[in-house]
C-alpha positions in Angstrom: 0.0 0.0 0.0 1.2 3.5 -0.8 2.5 5.4 2.2 0.2 8.1 3.7 0.9 11.7 2.7 0.7 14.8 4.9 1.1 18.5 4.1 4.0 19.9 6.1 5.3 23.4 6.8 6.7 24.6 3.4 9.9 26.1 4.9 10.7 22.9 6.8 10.1 20.7 3.8 12.2 23.1 1.6 15.2 22.6 4.0 14.9 18.8 4.1 17.8 16.7 2.8 18.4 13.0 2.9 19.7 12.1 6.4 18.1 15.0 8.2 15.0 14.9 10.4 11.7 16.7 10.1 9.0 17.4 12.7 5.4 17.2 11.6 3.3 19.0 14.1 0.1 21.2 14.2 -3.1 19.7 12.7 -1.2 17.4 10.4 1.0 16.1 13.1 -2.0 15.4 15.4 -3.8 13.7 12.5 -0.7 11.5 11.8 -0.2 10.6 15.4 -3.8 10.3 16.7 -5.9 9.4 13.7 -3.6 7.6 11.3 -1.6 6.3 14.3 1.8 6.2 12.8 4.3 4.2 14.8 8.1 4.4 15.0 9.6 2.5 12.0 6.7 3.3 9.6 7.2 5.3 6.5 5.2 8.2 5.2 5.3 11.2 2.8 5.3 14.9 3.6 4.8 17.4 0.8 5.0 21.2 0.8 2.1 21.6 -1.7 4.5 23.2 -4.2 6.0 20.1 -5.8 8.4 18.8 -3.1 7.7 15.4 -1.6 9.9 13.7 1.0 9.8 10.1 2.2 10.4 9.7 5.9 10.7 6.9 8.5 9.1 7.8 11.8 11.6 7.8 14.7 9.5 9.5 17.5 5.7 9.8 17.8 3.8 11.7 20.4 0.1 12.6 20.7 0.5 15.8 18.7 3.5 15.3 16.5 5.7 12.9 14.5 9.4 13.2 13.9 10.9 11.3 11.0 14.2 10.6 9.3 14.4 11.8 5.7 15.0 8.9 3.3 14.3 10.5 0.0 13.5 14.0 -1.5 11.7 14.4 -4.8 11.0 17.7 -6.6 8.2 17.5 -9.3 8.4 20.0 -12.2 5.5 22.3 -12.5 3.0 20.8 -15.1 2.5 22.5 -18.4 0.0 23.5 -19.5 -1.9 24.2 -16.3 -5.3 22.7 -16.1 -7.9 25.0 -14.4 -11.5 23.9 -13.6 -14.0 26.6 -13.6 -16.9 24.9 -11.8 -20.3 26.5 -11.5 -21.8 26.5 -8.1 -24.3 23.6 -7.8 -26.9 22.5 -5.3 -26.2 19.8 -2.7 -22.5 18.9 -2.7 -22.2 18.3 -6.4 -19.7 21.1 -6.9 -17.6 19.8 -4.1 -17.7 16.3 -5.6 -16.5 17.8 -8.8 -13.6 19.6 -7.1 -12.6 16.5 -5.2 -12.5 14.3 -8.3 -10.7 17.0 -10.2 -8.0 17.3 -7.6 -7.5 13.5 -7.7 -7.2 13.8 -11.5 -4.5 16.4 -11.3 -6.2 19.8 -11.7 -3.9 22.7 -10.9 -6.5 25.3 -9.9 -10.3 25.4 -9.2 -12.4 28.5 -9.6 -16.0 28.7 -8.3 -18.3 30.3 -10.8 -21.5 32.1 -9.8 -23.4 31.2 -13.0 -26.7 32.8 -13.9 -28.6 29.5 -13.3 -26.7 28.5 -10.2 -29.3 27.7 -7.5 -26.6 28.2 -4.8 -25.6 31.8 -4.2 -22.4 32.7 -2.3 -22.7 36.0 -0.5 -21.1 37.5 2.6 -20.2 35.1 5.3 -21.5 32.2 3.3 -19.0 32.9 0.5 -16.1 32.8 2.9 -17.3 29.6 4.6 -18.0 27.9 1.3 -14.7 28.8 -0.2 -12.9 27.5 2.9 -14.9 24.3 2.5 -13.7 23.9 -1.1 -10.2 24.5 0.1 -10.5 21.8 2.7 -11.9 19.4 0.1 -8.9 20.1 -2.2 -6.5 19.5 0.7 -8.0 16.2 1.6 -8.1 15.0 -2.0 -4.5 16.1 -2.5 -3.4 14.0 0.4 -5.6 11.0 -0.6 -4.1 11.0 -4.1 -0.5 11.5 -2.8 0.0 14.7 -4.8 3.0 16.9 -4.1 1.2 20.0 -5.5 -1.8 21.5 -3.8 -4.2 23.0 -6.3 -5.0 26.7 -5.9 -8.5 27.5 -4.8 -9.5 30.9 -6.2 -12.3 33.2 -5.1 -15.6 32.9 -6.8 -16.1 34.9 -10.0 -19.1 36.2 -11.9 -19.4 36.3 -15.7 -17.3 39.5 -16.3 -14.3 38.4 -14.3 -14.5 35.0 -15.9 -14.5 36.5 -19.4 -11.4 38.5 -18.4 -9.7 35.3 -17.3 -10.7 33.7 -20.6 -8.9 36.5 -22.4 -5.7 35.8 -20.4 -5.7 32.0 -20.9 -3.9 30.0 -23.5 -7.1 28.1 -24.2 -10.6 28.0 -22.7 -13.0 25.1 -23.3 -16.7 25.5 -22.4 -18.5 22.2 -22.1 -21.8 22.6 -23.9 -24.3 20.0 -25.0 -25.0 21.8 -28.3 -21.3 22.1 -29.3 -20.2 20.2 -32.4 -16.4 20.2 -31.7 -15.3 17.1 -29.7 -13.1 17.9 -26.8 -10.8 14.9 -27.7 -9.9 16.6 -31.0 -8.8 19.9 -29.6 -5.1 20.8 -30.0 -3.7 21.8 -26.6 -1.1 24.6 -26.1 2.3 23.6 -24.7 2.1 26.1 -21.8 -0.2 28.6 -20.1 -3.6 28.0 -18.5 -6.2 25.7 -20.1 -9.6 26.5 -18.6 -12.4 24.0 -18.5 -15.7 25.7 -17.8 -18.6 23.7 -16.5 -22.1 25.1 -16.0 -24.7 24.4 -13.3 -27.6 21.9 -13.4 -29.7 24.2 -15.6 -26.9 24.7 -18.1 -25.0 27.7 -19.4 -27.3 30.5 -20.7 -27.0 31.9 -24.2 -25.7 35.2 -22.9 -23.0 33.4 -20.9 -22.0 31.3 -23.9 -21.9 34.4 -26.2 -19.8 36.4 -23.7 -17.3 33.6 -23.1 -16.9 32.7 -26.8 -16.6 36.4 -27.6 -13.7 36.6 -25.1 -12.0 33.7 -27.0 -13.4 30.5 -25.5 -14.4 27.5 -27.6 -17.5 25.4 -27.0 -16.8 21.7 -27.0 -18.7 18.5 -26.3 -17.6 15.4 -24.4 -19.8 12.9 -26.1 -23.4 12.0 -26.8 -24.5 11.7 -23.2 -25.3 14.5 -20.7 -23.2 14.4 -17.6 -24.1 15.9 -14.2 -22.4 19.0 -12.9 -20.4 16.8 -10.5 -18.9 14.5 -13.3 -18.6 16.7 -16.4 -15.5 18.6 -15.3 -13.6 15.5 -14.0 -14.4 13.7 -17.2 -13.0 16.5 -19.3 -9.9 16.7 -17.2 -9.4 13.0 -17.6 -9.5 13.4 -21.4 -7.0 16.2 -21.3 -4.7 14.4 -18.9 -4.7 11.3 -21.0 -3.4 13.4 -23.9 -0.8 15.4 -21.9 0.2 13.9 -18.6 -0.6 10.2 -18.6 1.3 9.3 -21.8 
């Protein structure tokens, strides 16, 4: 079984070298000691969330921390192009399901989108709490999938800021059921941000589609079936990853 991964203090992880020791404390240290119940002699990973992952062997374990001996240090290059999921807010926990699966599939950034047909609305305190919840989902999925890079969780955007982001991207793909261009046939840029835009349960409005395509986005389809808001984005990311990162 693959060793458990924890997110450590970036400065401590940055200074780790083979043969040194590293203290994992705080929330992650307590989780490792009290929930995962690491024991001396067991191996585990600690990542900084920015591409560095170290393999350690536990030497000392207390209720709130774990100290380990560094066995290996790996630095993963930053992926190119960057894959960005723009996920419309959805009712229930469907948007969170999408974000969780997208993280496991290697997304580099998730952006909440307050679409016109989104039933859920983020305002005031709810916006801050909901964004924090998305960030927690991303962190858990990062650890579960043993990723060394923690995807960015950006603040929610409306249509105008999203259109501006489209104009800055290397490529933006809007999943739309009436599109004729297959996602699998799109040529991907070698670098920059590739945005995948997913609408809410009621779909993307004509005004939204016109605004986004006017800013440079391309409407594409996944296939002949209609996917839920929770599965469309991860499915699209899997297609893109198969062509760029899983070869």
